[in-house]
Each structure stands twice: as C-alpha cells, then as structure tokens.
Backbone as CSV, one residue per row, in Angstrom:
resi,resn,N_x,N_y,N_z,CA_x,CA_y,CA_z,C_x,C_y,C_z
1,MET,26.268,-0.081,-17.231,25.178,0.714,-17.068,25.654,2.203,-18.173
2,THR,24.844,2.526,-18.652,25.305,3.611,-19.575,24.308,4.851,-18.791
3,ARG,24.627,5.788,-19.207,24.066,7.097,-18.480,22.616,7.256,-18.535
4,THR,22.364,7.053,-19.818,20.897,6.924,-19.986,19.699,5.934,-18.617
5,GLU,20.727,4.844,-19.226,20.063,3.654,-17.789,20.037,4.698,-16.512
6,ARG,21.195,5.213,-16.306,21.073,5.487,-14.736,20.299,6.828,-14.442
7,TRP,20.206,7.746,-15.298,18.908,8.821,-15.469,17.870,8.310,-15.048
8,ALA,17.376,7.344,-16.234,15.791,6.699,-16.116,15.958,5.931,-15.064
9,GLY,16.475,4.873,-14.561,16.805,4.432,-13.575,16.447,5.056,-12.066
10,GLY,17.142,6.343,-11.915,17.283,6.730,-10.773,15.737,7.725,-10.805
11,LEU,14.918,7.976,-11.797,13.946,8.941,-11.726,12.922,8.199,-11.402
12,LEU,13.054,7.047,-12.149,11.979,5.956,-11.403,11.836,5.454,-10.421
13,ALA,13.005,5.281,-10.063,13.418,4.761,-8.555,12.797,6.089,-7.632
14,LEU,13.300,6.990,-8.027,12.516,8.195,-6.888,11.192,8.584,-6.737
15,LEU,10.419,7.872,-7.982,9.079,8.008,-8.082,8.580,6.966,-7.361
16,VAL,9.066,5.995,-7.657,8.404,4.850,-6.705,8.687,4.737,-5.393
17,ILE,9.718,5.046,-4.719,9.759,5.716,-3.630,8.792,6.521,-2.912
18,GLY,8.950,7.736,-3.863,8.002,8.411,-3.366,6.489,8.258,-2.900
19,ALA,6.092,6.994,-4.427,4.620,6.696,-4.208,4.485,5.791,-3.035
20,VAL,5.591,4.998,-2.736,5.380,4.333,-1.279,5.055,4.974,-0.152
21,LEU,6.397,5.669,-0.061,6.405,6.347,1.596,5.988,7.078,1.837
22,VAL,5.784,8.172,0.675,4.674,9.397,1.109,3.398,9.270,1.602
23,PRO,2.451,8.910,0.960,1.227,8.560,1.334,1.451,7.949,2.974
24,ALA,2.053,6.698,3.067,2.165,6.104,4.451,2.837,7.101,5.344
25,VAL,3.490,7.782,5.550,3.738,9.245,6.374,3.262,10.498,6.222
26,ALA,2.096,10.645,5.506,1.521,11.778,5.438,0.889,11.809,6.782
27,HIS,0.626,13.691,6.512,-0.074,13.983,8.097,-1.300,14.160,7.759
28,GLN,-2.114,14.020,6.528,-3.258,14.107,6.033,-3.644,12.940,5.481
29,ASP,-5.082,12.444,5.549,-5.489,11.341,4.668,-5.854,12.000,3.152
30,PRO,-5.199,11.508,2.240,-5.188,12.006,0.977,-6.748,11.815,0.212
31,LEU,-7.503,10.785,1.194,-8.784,11.116,0.487,-10.278,11.268,1.618
32,ALA,-9.242,11.941,2.162,-10.780,12.598,3.520,-10.639,14.489,2.772
33,ILE,-11.821,14.640,3.291,-12.231,15.861,2.681,-12.650,16.327,4.436
34,ASP,-11.661,17.438,4.978,-11.711,17.838,5.720,-11.120,19.581,6.179
35,ASP,-12.218,20.242,6.529,-11.803,21.587,6.831,-11.729,22.315,5.519
36,VAL,-12.255,22.705,4.424,-12.330,22.662,3.324,-12.073,24.472,3.280
37,LEU,-12.814,24.885,3.738,-12.502,26.318,3.926,-11.203,27.071,4.347
38,SER,-10.609,26.110,5.329,-9.477,26.633,5.502,-8.212,26.380,4.619
39,ALA,-7.918,24.846,4.334,-7.087,24.537,3.551,-7.537,24.763,1.908
40,ARG,-8.817,25.172,1.368,-8.744,25.296,0.150,-8.092,25.834,-0.633
41,LEU,-7.665,25.410,-2.131,-6.391,25.751,-2.888,-5.502,26.769,-2.548
42,VAL,-4.538,26.200,-1.555,-3.722,26.822,-0.731,-1.896,26.139,-1.841
43,GLY,-1.574,27.688,-2.010,-0.778,27.306,-3.299,0.732,26.465,-2.645
44,PRO,1.435,26.128,-3.450,2.969,25.205,-3.774,3.900,26.304,-2.515
45,LEU,4.110,25.741,-1.723,5.214,25.729,-0.769,4.556,26.699,0.398
46,SER,3.373,26.548,0.422,2.508,27.627,1.485,1.906,26.539,2.310
47,SER,1.524,27.392,3.907,0.948,26.557,4.885,-0.500,27.238,4.683
48,ASP,-1.244,25.980,5.512,-3.077,26.433,5.527,-3.093,27.140,6.750
49,ALA,-4.259,27.155,7.043,-4.707,28.121,8.304,-4.681,26.835,9.504
50,ALA,-4.149,25.874,9.606,-3.897,24.977,10.710,-2.684,24.906,11.046
51,GLY,-1.540,25.618,9.835,-0.208,25.816,10.201,0.381,24.402,9.252
52,ARG,-0.605,23.664,8.631,0.266,22.164,7.695,0.861,23.123,6.625
53,PHE,2.021,22.523,6.605,2.684,23.161,5.255,2.511,22.083,3.960
54,HIS,2.285,22.721,3.048,1.831,21.868,2.002,2.980,22.279,0.676
55,LEU,3.680,21.211,0.124,4.664,21.439,-0.701,4.195,21.631,-2.344
56,LEU,3.237,21.165,-2.573,2.511,21.304,-4.181,1.138,22.278,-3.702
57,GLY,0.819,23.078,-2.925,-0.094,23.245,-2.291,-1.483,22.006,-1.700
58,THR,-2.721,22.466,-2.346,-3.973,21.801,-2.354,-4.740,22.143,-3.330
59,ASP,-5.937,21.230,-2.923,-7.125,21.090,-4.330,-8.166,21.735,-3.423
60,ARG,-9.490,21.608,-4.622,-10.639,22.335,-3.688,-10.952,22.074,-2.927
61,PHE,-10.370,21.006,-2.341,-11.397,20.026,-1.070,-10.048,20.377,0.007
62,GLY,-9.079,20.894,-0.022,-8.247,20.739,1.004,-7.181,19.959,0.918
63,ARG,-7.009,18.891,0.170,-6.150,17.948,0.317,-5.036,18.205,-0.241
64,ASP,-4.415,17.546,0.315,-2.266,17.775,0.300,-2.553,17.051,-1.384
65,LEU,-1.830,17.987,-2.209,-1.699,17.435,-3.817,-0.413,16.727,-3.968
66,PHE,0.562,16.888,-3.176,1.792,16.047,-3.527,1.423,14.727,-2.727
67,VAL,0.489,14.668,-1.462,0.492,13.109,-0.931,-0.450,12.271,-2.156
68,ARG,-1.538,13.392,-2.793,-2.458,12.084,-3.569,-1.854,12.166,-4.886
69,MET,-0.994,12.890,-5.154,-0.136,12.704,-6.637,0.557,11.293,-6.471
70,MET,1.323,11.547,-4.935,2.208,10.245,-5.239,1.063,9.027,-4.789
71,LEU,0.318,8.935,-4.147,-0.659,8.177,-4.283,-1.143,7.572,-5.720
72,ALA,-1.818,8.395,-6.396,-2.184,7.765,-7.608,-1.070,7.776,-8.485
73,GLY,0.521,7.996,-8.220,1.601,7.426,-8.884,1.436,5.594,-8.258
74,ARG,1.233,5.529,-6.979,1.590,4.442,-6.787,0.773,3.343,-7.912
75,LEU,-0.847,3.996,-8.085,-1.932,3.179,-8.677,-1.465,3.259,-9.899
76,SER,-1.277,4.644,-10.693,-0.652,4.258,-11.838,0.540,3.287,-12.241
77,LEU,1.301,3.257,-11.496,2.464,2.411,-11.937,2.227,0.583,-11.334
78,ALA,1.397,1.036,-10.807,0.876,-0.650,-10.120,0.771,-1.057,-11.818
79,ILE,-0.580,-0.237,-12.103,-1.464,-0.682,-13.616,-0.606,-0.647,-14.815
80,GLY,0.520,0.253,-14.682,1.101,0.484,-16.181,2.070,-1.347,-16.060
81,VAL,2.596,-1.379,-15.072,3.279,-2.125,-15.207,2.219,-3.598,-14.723
82,VAL,1.980,-3.960,-13.985,0.674,-5.539,-14.252,0.555,-5.324,-15.594
83,GLY,-0.596,-4.366,-16.028,-0.979,-4.401,-17.283,0.178,-5.082,-18.530
84,SER,1.212,-4.210,-18.536,2.158,-4.227,-19.509,2.533,-6.024,-19.197
85,ALA,3.063,-6.086,-18.102,3.849,-7.354,-17.995,2.780,-8.896,-18.331
86,VAL,1.622,-8.812,-18.119,0.225,-9.439,-18.260,0.227,-9.573,-19.977
87,ALA,0.238,-8.553,-20.755,0.052,-8.357,-21.743,1.630,-8.980,-22.590
88,GLY,2.593,-8.758,-22.126,3.820,-9.359,-22.186,3.557,-11.012,-22.071
89,LEU,3.726,-11.405,-21.126,3.581,-12.792,-20.950,2.265,-13.636,-22.266
90,ILE,1.320,-13.032,-22.539,0.216,-13.472,-23.282,0.924,-13.331,-24.805
91,GLY,1.659,-12.294,-24.820,2.287,-11.840,-26.446,3.421,-13.385,-26.577
92,VAL,4.506,-13.347,-25.371,5.726,-14.417,-25.171,4.353,-15.607,-25.741
93,ALA,3.776,-16.281,-25.109,3.000,-17.474,-25.266,2.445,-17.778,-26.411
94,ILE,1.619,-16.684,-26.875,0.903,-16.815,-28.185,2.310,-16.777,-29.670
95,GLY,3.035,-15.699,-29.728,3.792,-15.902,-30.000,5.217,-17.109,-30.250
96,ALA,5.377,-17.708,-29.461,6.231,-18.559,-29.049,5.576,-20.301,-29.961
97,ALA,4.161,-20.294,-29.232,3.548,-21.306,-29.926,3.316,-21.114,-31.860
98,ALA,3.057,-19.834,-32.046,2.757,-19.704,-33.463,3.828,-19.662,-34.262
99,GLY,5.216,-19.359,-33.731,6.498,-19.575,-34.464,7.092,-20.793,-34.133
100,TRP,6.630,-21.814,-33.608,7.510,-23.054,-33.231,6.483,-24.168,-34.338
101,TRP,5.167,-24.108,-33.762,4.231,-25.101,-34.111,3.724,-24.896,-35.768
102,ARG,3.687,-23.550,-36.412,3.189,-22.871,-37.701,1.935,-23.598,-37.697
103,GLY,1.328,-23.698,-39.044,0.183,-24.102,-39.540,-0.964,-23.346,-39.255
104,ALA,-2.101,-24.138,-38.926,-3.379,-23.226,-38.353,-3.154,-22.516,-37.343
105,LEU,-2.559,-22.919,-36.297,-2.296,-22.203,-35.320,-1.428,-20.888,-35.540
106,ASP,-0.383,-20.703,-36.252,0.095,-19.563,-36.433,-0.895,-18.607,-37.697
107,ARG,-1.188,-18.930,-38.384,-2.228,-18.174,-39.151,-3.954,-17.461,-38.331
108,ALA,-3.914,-18.314,-37.500,-5.214,-17.791,-36.365,-4.468,-16.607,-35.697
109,ALA,-3.518,-17.030,-35.109,-3.062,-15.880,-34.484,-2.416,-14.804,-34.908
110,MET,-1.733,-14.557,-35.679,-1.543,-13.643,-36.963,-3.041,-12.972,-37.210
111,ALA,-3.704,-13.835,-37.730,-5.530,-12.995,-38.236,-5.633,-12.232,-36.959
112,LEU,-5.682,-12.770,-35.814,-5.992,-11.980,-34.934,-5.099,-10.660,-34.090
113,SER,-4.262,-11.174,-34.761,-2.892,-10.097,-34.117,-3.279,-8.839,-35.017
114,ASP,-3.675,-9.314,-36.495,-3.848,-8.179,-37.350,-4.794,-7.284,-37.203
115,GLY,-5.752,-8.204,-36.891,-7.422,-7.893,-36.507,-7.038,-6.496,-35.797
116,MET,-6.725,-7.311,-34.256,-6.919,-5.830,-33.304,-5.764,-4.658,-33.672
117,LEU,-4.491,-5.073,-34.036,-3.632,-3.904,-34.809,-4.664,-2.986,-35.559
118,ALA,-5.108,-3.602,-36.341,-6.120,-2.555,-37.349,-7.335,-1.580,-36.639
119,ILE,-7.105,-1.936,-35.270,-8.131,-1.340,-34.380,-7.283,-0.550,-33.504
120,PRO,-7.213,1.400,-33.703,-6.833,2.077,-32.643,-6.610,1.286,-31.199
121,ARG,-5.699,1.015,-30.359,-6.156,0.759,-28.927,-6.245,1.597,-28.297
122,LEU,-6.938,2.672,-28.623,-7.410,3.367,-27.644,-9.170,3.558,-27.841
123,ILE,-9.156,2.619,-29.328,-11.026,2.683,-29.160,-11.391,1.091,-28.609
124,LEU,-9.923,0.325,-28.463,-10.781,-0.730,-28.124,-10.741,-0.532,-26.165
125,LEU,-10.145,0.090,-25.794,-9.713,0.423,-24.325,-11.040,1.304,-23.995
126,LEU,-11.732,1.923,-24.977,-12.826,2.824,-24.710,-13.862,1.518,-24.909
127,LEU,-13.630,0.824,-25.531,-14.721,-0.278,-25.616,-14.928,-0.656,-24.522
128,GLY,-14.111,-1.682,-23.925,-13.575,-2.654,-22.752,-14.466,-1.159,-21.689
129,ALA,-13.981,-0.436,-21.613,-14.322,0.333,-20.466,-15.341,0.774,-20.232
130,ALA,-16.074,0.647,-21.465,-17.692,0.943,-21.635,-18.429,-0.222,-21.274
131,LEU,-17.947,-1.251,-21.133,-18.861,-2.598,-21.589,-18.786,-3.044,-19.892
132,TRP,-17.819,-2.637,-19.127,-17.674,-3.267,-17.965,-17.541,-2.485,-17.050
133,ARG,-17.791,-2.132,-15.779,-17.654,-1.194,-15.089,-16.058,-0.715,-14.439
134,PRO,-16.242,1.024,-14.863,-14.585,1.393,-14.690,-14.040,1.011,-13.539
135,GLY,-13.096,1.013,-13.538,-12.281,0.547,-11.944,-10.924,-0.107,-12.657
136,THR,-10.560,-0.134,-11.372,-8.740,-0.388,-11.419,-8.409,-2.092,-12.210
137,THR,-9.637,-3.125,-11.245,-9.097,-3.832,-12.611,-9.770,-4.277,-14.035
138,THR,-10.743,-3.549,-14.228,-11.125,-3.576,-15.534,-9.867,-2.943,-16.529
139,VAL,-9.444,-1.863,-16.067,-7.828,-1.062,-16.852,-7.128,-2.031,-17.274
140,VAL,-6.435,-2.730,-16.081,-5.647,-3.965,-16.125,-6.006,-4.879,-17.214
141,VAL,-7.398,-5.389,-17.398,-7.516,-6.374,-18.393,-7.655,-5.903,-19.467
142,VAL,-7.856,-4.981,-19.726,-8.157,-4.279,-20.918,-6.693,-3.706,-21.435
143,LEU,-5.965,-3.031,-20.717,-4.551,-3.308,-21.366,-3.911,-4.428,-21.249
144,ALA,-4.551,-5.289,-20.817,-3.530,-6.641,-21.199,-4.318,-7.332,-22.296
145,ALA,-5.060,-7.140,-22.616,-5.807,-7.432,-23.897,-5.805,-7.246,-25.175
146,THR,-5.029,-5.772,-24.732,-4.988,-5.145,-26.170,-3.486,-4.432,-26.366
147,GLY,-2.659,-5.132,-25.946,-1.590,-4.594,-25.617,-0.687,-6.395,-25.975
148,TRP,-0.676,-7.174,-26.447,0.043,-8.593,-26.489,0.689,-8.998,-27.952
149,MET,-0.214,-7.828,-28.597,0.088,-8.332,-30.419,1.482,-7.612,-30.949
150,GLY,2.043,-6.913,-30.205,3.299,-6.520,-30.845,4.559,-7.322,-30.273
151,VAL,4.197,-7.812,-28.946,5.227,-8.714,-28.149,5.236,-10.026,-29.222
152,ALA,3.862,-10.589,-29.415,3.519,-11.653,-29.927,4.308,-11.789,-31.286
153,ARG,4.114,-10.796,-32.122,4.902,-10.908,-33.423,6.410,-10.541,-33.502
154,LEU,6.764,-10.107,-32.563,8.017,-10.410,-32.415,8.895,-11.292,-31.904
155,VAL,8.108,-12.294,-30.847,8.665,-13.395,-30.336,8.490,-14.510,-31.233
156,ARG,7.313,-14.362,-32.059,7.247,-15.366,-33.437,8.182,-14.921,-34.096
157,ALA,8.520,-14.061,-34.641,9.639,-13.761,-35.732,11.073,-14.738,-35.190
158,GLU,11.345,-14.059,-34.153,12.560,-14.916,-33.315,12.755,-16.307,-33.061
159,VAL,11.668,-16.866,-32.707,11.359,-18.421,-32.792,11.457,-19.172,-33.766
160,MET,10.709,-18.305,-35.245,11.007,-19.073,-36.184,12.267,-18.788,-37.152
161,GLY,12.697,-17.643,-37.031,14.426,-17.928,-37.118,15.565,-18.789,-36.518
162,ALA,14.799,-18.709,-34.942,15.943,-20.038,-34.334,15.542,-21.366,-34.808
163,ARG,14.062,-21.696,-35.351,13.269,-23.253,-35.811,14.165,-23.497,-36.792
164,THR,14.347,-22.735,-37.517,15.584,-23.294,-38.716,17.035,-23.316,-38.477
165,GLN,17.426,-23.288,-37.386,18.992,-23.481,-37.637,19.063,-24.597,-36.915
166,PRO,20.509,-25.347,-37.459,21.061,-26.585,-37.216,20.887,-26.993,-35.520
167,TRP,21.368,-26.296,-34.798,21.433,-26.704,-33.376,20.087,-26.810,-32.833
168,THR,18.861,-26.580,-33.303,17.365,-27.095,-32.866,17.202,-28.383,-33.462
169,ASP,17.840,-28.648,-34.567,17.720,-30.195,-34.954,18.814,-31.372,-34.290
170,ALA,19.720,-30.502,-33.781,20.870,-31.410,-33.317,19.962,-31.736,-31.682
171,ALA,19.578,-30.570,-30.983,18.687,-30.903,-29.604,18.090,-32.303,-29.511
172,GLN,17.229,-31.980,-30.928,16.186,-32.992,-30.737,16.830,-34.524,-31.544
173,ALA,17.698,-34.226,-31.971,18.230,-35.877,-32.406,18.967,-36.401,-31.130
174,VAL,19.357,-35.698,-30.105,19.894,-36.052,-28.607,18.529,-36.626,-27.995
175,GLY,17.642,-36.312,-28.157,16.719,-36.950,-27.178,15.622,-35.599,-26.838
176,SER,15.885,-34.361,-26.863,14.796,-33.289,-26.941,13.953,-33.161,-27.269
177,GLY,12.483,-33.338,-26.557,11.432,-33.343,-27.260,11.367,-31.715,-27.876
178,PRO,10.097,-31.352,-28.923,10.167,-30.265,-29.635,9.752,-29.298,-28.120
179,LEU,8.918,-29.240,-27.005,8.810,-28.436,-26.489,9.558,-28.199,-25.309
180,ARG,10.661,-29.216,-25.154,12.182,-28.849,-24.486,12.719,-28.020,-25.100
181,VAL,12.994,-28.279,-26.070,14.080,-27.317,-27.132,13.219,-25.813,-27.365
182,LEU,11.895,-25.593,-27.178,11.329,-24.538,-27.748,11.574,-23.954,-26.331
183,LEU,11.758,-24.178,-24.881,11.567,-23.690,-23.982,12.812,-23.110,-22.825
184,ARG,13.369,-24.273,-23.551,14.821,-24.433,-22.788,16.235,-23.614,-23.570
185,HIS,15.760,-23.492,-25.045,17.156,-23.412,-25.739,16.595,-22.207,-26.925
186,VAL,15.089,-22.220,-27.480,14.529,-21.350,-28.407,13.873,-20.242,-28.011
187,LEU,13.314,-20.122,-26.788,12.679,-19.131,-26.310,13.290,-17.669,-25.326
188,PRO,14.545,-18.355,-24.340,15.390,-17.427,-23.772,16.281,-16.516,-24.913
189,ASN,16.316,-16.989,-26.009,17.003,-15.603,-26.834,15.634,-15.169,-27.878
190,ALA,14.766,-15.335,-27.286,13.357,-14.309,-27.849,12.792,-13.527,-27.226
191,LEU,13.646,-13.527,-25.670,13.002,-12.841,-24.584,13.829,-11.608,-24.556
192,GLY,14.860,-11.642,-24.869,15.274,-10.061,-25.360,14.741,-9.166,-25.699
193,PRO,14.338,-9.117,-26.898,13.109,-8.278,-27.871,11.690,-8.092,-26.946
194,ALA,11.256,-9.422,-26.406,10.443,-9.022,-25.765,10.002,-8.241,-24.549
195,ILE,11.359,-8.557,-23.562,11.117,-7.557,-22.606,11.323,-6.133,-22.726
196,VAL,12.226,-5.569,-23.875,11.898,-4.507,-24.340,10.841,-4.017,-24.630
197,ALA,10.387,-4.452,-25.508,9.086,-4.312,-26.221,8.203,-4.307,-24.997
198,THR,8.154,-5.008,-23.766,6.914,-4.452,-22.706,7.577,-3.201,-21.850
199,THR,8.867,-3.362,-21.333,9.333,-1.972,-20.639,8.808,-0.781,-21.457
200,LEU,8.895,-0.483,-22.951,8.197,0.403,-23.382,6.720,0.566,-23.650
201,GLY,6.279,-0.484,-23.634,5.124,-0.698,-23.083,4.451,0.203,-22.032
202,VAL,5.110,-0.268,-21.044,4.681,0.671,-19.742,4.275,1.866,-19.599
203,GLY,5.002,2.740,-20.189,5.109,3.923,-20.487,3.559,4.166,-21.348
204,ASN,3.706,3.735,-22.146,2.116,4.017,-22.695,1.119,3.043,-22.300
205,ALA,1.080,2.468,-21.232,0.222,1.774,-20.543,-0.489,3.146,-19.473
206,ILE,0.624,3.556,-19.080,0.682,4.221,-17.660,-0.355,5.683,-18.652
207,LEU,0.195,6.085,-19.524,-0.462,7.149,-20.275,-1.768,6.763,-20.700
208,LEU,-2.245,5.486,-21.560,-3.505,5.084,-21.935,-4.577,4.944,-20.293
209,GLU,-3.930,4.677,-19.189,-4.884,4.635,-18.037,-4.880,5.998,-17.336
210,SER,-4.173,7.110,-17.713,-4.803,8.284,-17.348,-5.403,9.061,-18.324
211,GLY,-5.224,8.624,-19.496,-6.225,8.962,-20.637,-7.684,8.937,-19.998
212,LEU,-7.710,7.130,-19.885,-9.009,6.812,-19.228,-9.720,7.464,-18.087
213,ALA,-8.939,7.523,-16.782,-9.398,8.134,-15.979,-9.659,9.646,-15.826
214,PHE,-9.135,10.370,-17.225,-9.465,11.803,-17.324,-10.988,11.953,-17.743
215,LEU,-10.978,10.967,-18.542,-12.363,10.814,-19.689,-13.334,10.235,-18.292
216,GLY,-13.187,9.843,-17.426,-13.736,9.160,-16.641,-14.622,7.646,-16.374
217,LEU,-13.779,6.659,-17.298,-13.978,5.523,-17.565,-12.289,4.865,-16.906
218,GLY,-11.617,5.543,-16.273,-10.903,4.466,-15.322,-10.963,4.676,-14.110
219,VAL,-9.945,4.858,-13.350,-9.982,4.900,-11.802,-11.252,6.017,-11.187
220,GLN,-11.858,5.478,-10.279,-13.243,6.571,-10.235,-12.466,7.282,-8.749
221,PRO,-12.903,8.324,-8.459,-12.899,9.198,-7.424,-13.795,8.949,-6.390
222,PRO,-13.447,8.773,-5.192,-12.172,9.736,-4.242,-10.451,9.100,-4.773
223,GLN,-10.717,7.865,-5.276,-9.095,7.182,-5.202,-8.575,8.425,-6.664
224,PRO,-7.228,8.571,-6.025,-6.455,9.108,-6.947,-6.156,8.676,-8.177
225,SER,-5.921,8.912,-9.503,-4.990,8.665,-10.935,-4.835,9.624,-11.059
226,TRP,-4.267,9.869,-11.965,-3.188,11.319,-12.728,-4.102,11.744,-13.605
227,GLY,-4.563,10.929,-14.178,-5.473,11.592,-15.584,-6.999,12.213,-14.585
228,ASN,-7.672,11.581,-13.604,-8.905,12.255,-12.701,-8.109,13.302,-12.289
229,MET,-7.175,13.787,-11.747,-6.551,14.546,-10.874,-6.024,15.802,-11.741
230,ILE,-5.733,15.463,-13.503,-5.859,16.643,-14.290,-7.465,16.949,-14.708
231,ALA,-7.944,15.887,-14.671,-9.924,16.773,-15.098,-10.033,17.305,-14.034
232,GLY,-9.453,16.945,-12.718,-10.630,17.785,-11.488,-9.955,19.238,-11.435
233,GLY,-8.715,19.339,-12.305,-8.043,20.642,-12.349,-8.324,21.739,-13.275
234,ARG,-9.133,20.763,-14.359,-8.685,21.550,-15.936,-9.935,23.283,-16.098
235,ASP,-10.881,22.939,-14.629,-11.430,24.309,-14.545,-11.000,25.419,-13.682
236,LEU,-9.409,24.913,-12.957,-8.909,25.673,-12.190,-7.590,26.457,-13.011
237,ILE,-7.548,25.991,-14.112,-6.066,26.276,-14.429,-5.678,27.796,-14.695
238,VAL,-6.746,28.751,-14.275,-6.386,30.175,-14.386,-6.267,30.470,-13.142
239,THR,-6.784,29.998,-12.284,-7.047,30.401,-10.702,-6.033,29.743,-9.873
240,ALA,-6.090,28.380,-10.172,-5.022,27.422,-9.450,-4.644,26.669,-10.256
241,PRO,-3.515,26.846,-11.282,-2.625,25.994,-12.107,-2.029,24.858,-11.669
242,TRP,-1.240,24.778,-10.220,-0.616,23.715,-9.669,-1.603,22.208,-9.839
243,VAL,-2.997,22.568,-9.623,-4.098,21.434,-9.056,-3.940,20.361,-10.410
244,ALA,-3.857,21.248,-11.676,-3.771,20.160,-13.173,-1.956,20.108,-13.322
245,ILE,-1.409,20.611,-12.929,-0.301,21.036,-13.463,0.622,19.858,-12.817
246,ALA,0.856,19.714,-11.654,2.050,19.055,-10.767,1.375,16.991,-11.228
247,PRO,0.056,16.810,-10.996,-0.085,15.635,-11.707,0.771,15.424,-13.486
248,GLY,0.473,16.217,-14.038,0.855,16.270,-15.450,2.008,16.359,-15.906
249,VAL,2.884,17.098,-15.046,4.440,16.741,-15.059,5.041,15.330,-14.129
250,ALA,3.996,14.608,-13.286,4.237,13.633,-12.617,4.358,12.758,-13.737
251,LEU,3.021,12.073,-14.547,2.747,11.600,-16.105,3.781,11.861,-17.120
252,ILE,4.394,12.950,-17.195,5.389,13.375,-18.482,6.762,12.557,-17.927
253,LEU,6.845,12.978,-16.956,8.413,12.127,-15.955,8.229,10.839,-15.935
254,THR,7.021,9.878,-15.630,6.836,8.856,-15.674,6.861,8.075,-16.871
255,VAL,6.523,8.711,-18.097,6.278,8.195,-19.398,7.991,8.018,-19.745
256,LEU,8.447,9.538,-19.630,9.551,9.647,-20.133,10.423,8.606,-19.650
257,GLY,10.447,8.147,-18.490,11.850,7.599,-17.582,11.724,6.137,-18.263
258,TRP,10.094,5.337,-18.497,10.425,4.304,-19.063,10.708,4.283,-20.412
259,THR,10.152,5.362,-21.326,10.552,5.240,-22.558,12.048,5.087,-22.586
260,LEU,12.812,6.097,-21.602,14.092,6.432,-21.926,14.679,4.272,-21.702
261,LEU,14.415,4.247,-20.551,14.637,2.617,-20.087,14.588,1.464,-21.032
262,GLY,13.729,1.990,-22.002,13.280,0.963,-23.011,14.091,1.292,-23.898
263,ASP,14.331,2.149,-24.101,15.256,2.545,-25.527,17.347,2.002,-25.383
264,ALA,17.258,2.215,-23.867,18.571,2.094,-23.595,18.890,0.778,-23.413
265,TRP,17.881,-0.234,-23.373,17.610,-1.619,-23.347,17.709,-2.103,-24.724
266,ARG,16.948,-1.560,-25.550,16.854,-2.109,-26.699,18.254,-1.549,-27.499
267,ASP,19.167,-0.379,-27.466,20.374,-0.188,-27.859,21.411,-0.978,-27.332
268,ARG,21.382,-1.558,-26.202,21.934,-2.932,-25.565,21.554,-3.912,-26.323
269,LEU,20.866,-4.260,-26.266,20.331,-5.784,-27.371,20.785,-5.797,-28.485
270,ALA,20.920,-4.489,-28.940,21.327,-4.302,-30.496,23.069,-4.854,-30.330
271,GLY,23.573,-4.289,-29.567,24.955,-4.273,-29.724,25.075,-5.657,-29.068
272,GLU,24.544,-6.813,-28.779,25.044,-8.024,-28.087,24.757,-8.942,-29.260
273,VAL,25.110,-9.878,-29.298,24.870,-11.393,-30.353,24.423,-12.409,-29.431
274,PRO,22.952,-12.844,-29.635,22.268,-13.712,-29.057,22.902,-14.811,-28.850
275,SER,23.311,-15.601,-27.854,23.532,-16.784,-27.458,22.893,-17.774,-28.012
276,THR,23.429,-18.560,-28.523,22.397,-20.003,-28.835,23.360,-21.362,-28.234
277,LEU,22.429,-22.289,-28.700,23.117,-23.522,-28.108,24.192,-24.076,-28.956
278,ALA,24.774,-23.463,-29.958,26.086,-23.802,-30.490,26.948,-22.965,-29.772
279,ASP,26.940,-21.468,-29.166,27.740,-21.037,-28.551,28.099,-21.599,-27.695
280,ARG,26.967,-22.057,-26.839,27.283,-22.875,-24.959,28.189,-23.872,-25.325
281,ALA,28.316,-24.595,-26.475,28.744,-25.901,-26.665,30.582,-25.583,-26.885
C-alpha cells in the first residue's frame, strides 16, 4: 500500500467513523430547534448558556454544527457511494454487452453514450431534479442515470480488446459458451479500470449532490447536507463564518480523499499486467 493510499484511506475512514458515531452519541438532536436565543451562533470551541460545549460552534438555530456536519457527511457519503456504484454497474453491463456482441447493440449504446456526454452532467442533474420531487432518492437515481457513460466506454474498449485474443477462441473451442467466456474470462480483466473510474466518480458525485442541495434541488432541510449547510451560512459569512466554512472544509476533504484514492489505484493498475486465460494456464 502506497503512502497516498494510506493517507486517503485514513482520511476517509475518519470521516466515515465520525459520520456514523458522532450523531449517535450527540448530546443534542441535530434536527431539533431548541432554546435558540441562548445557543444561537455560539463560536467554535465555546459553550452555550446551558454549559454545552460545541466543537465547531452552532448555527442560527442553536444546533451543534459539528454534529450536523457529521450527519450531513453520512448522507453525502451514502449518496455519493451508492450513486457511483449503481452508475458503475450500469456502465459495466452496457459496456460489456456492447463490446462483446457489437453490431446494432454497440451502435445504439455508444450513440446514447455520446449524446449524454455531449450535454453537461450538471444540466442533466438540474433537469432531473426539476422534473421530480427533490430528495435523496431522486439525487441517487439522477446521479446513476447520468454517470454510467465513462465506465461503459472503458469496459467496452477492454472487452473489445480481449475479444480478439486467441484465448477467447480457445475457451469457446473447449465448450464454453459466449456468455460464460464473457463473464468468467473477459469481464474480470475489464473490472480494474471500471473500479478506478467508479472510485474517482464518488468524489464528483458528492460534489454534484452538494451543488444540488446548495441550489435547493437536492436534500431538503431540516435534513442536513453539506450543500444546504453552506447555503444556510452564506449570509453569515462575515458575522459567523464557521457556519459555512466547516461544511465546506468537510466537503473539500472528502472529495480530495476519494480523488487521491482513485488516482493511487489508477497508478497501481497501470503498473500491473492484466491476467488472462493464457497467463493462468
């Protein structure tokens, strides 16, 4: 494991642990609005009138910012990982089918992919969020529906390259059907680039989800998201900057962690020779 993988993995592990544990053990409900006057806009590393300590301060409604930030992180990480994973699975299925069977299926899949890639993803996300009710499910579905194209093209290229190798003909000659050869021998060699692309896509998905929430088209208050937390603190950037800065820093660190991890895996993959049926023989 390289130093970059250790740093990125450690950073993401800390974020995941904090997102799971902090809201569960918090002394205050991160969604409740209680005693606004005595706890409103308490600064970082300070205590409110009731003596409760707030690591990152409180927001305009007296809610602990650190707890809400970790709760938002739980949601943003889940949306990013699930959305990218579903998009990756769709891309693998479409790319493998297009590269293996070619013909009209390949032409239709690539035409659809090219058409969607020609439109900026943010535009597609805004369109999907505007057509359906904003919420977690809508964001995940839209992220999955607009994020499969790059993975599909990578997998298609890998499958097309493997399809011309002699060992695929040899596998079929000994009685393996085309689908078995694709699933058992060809597709495993195409999964490496797909996993790297999906990992790199997680950070982008989290960033897009936060952008939708910032615009009011994603996760809706009082459920916290890093995007709507930043939006809620933008008018306080002079008097209480921590309200917007804290979720912004969390968002930057999360995207950085996923990007570094994906880059490290890509470098590792580039230094490895893919195994084939001939190699295993």
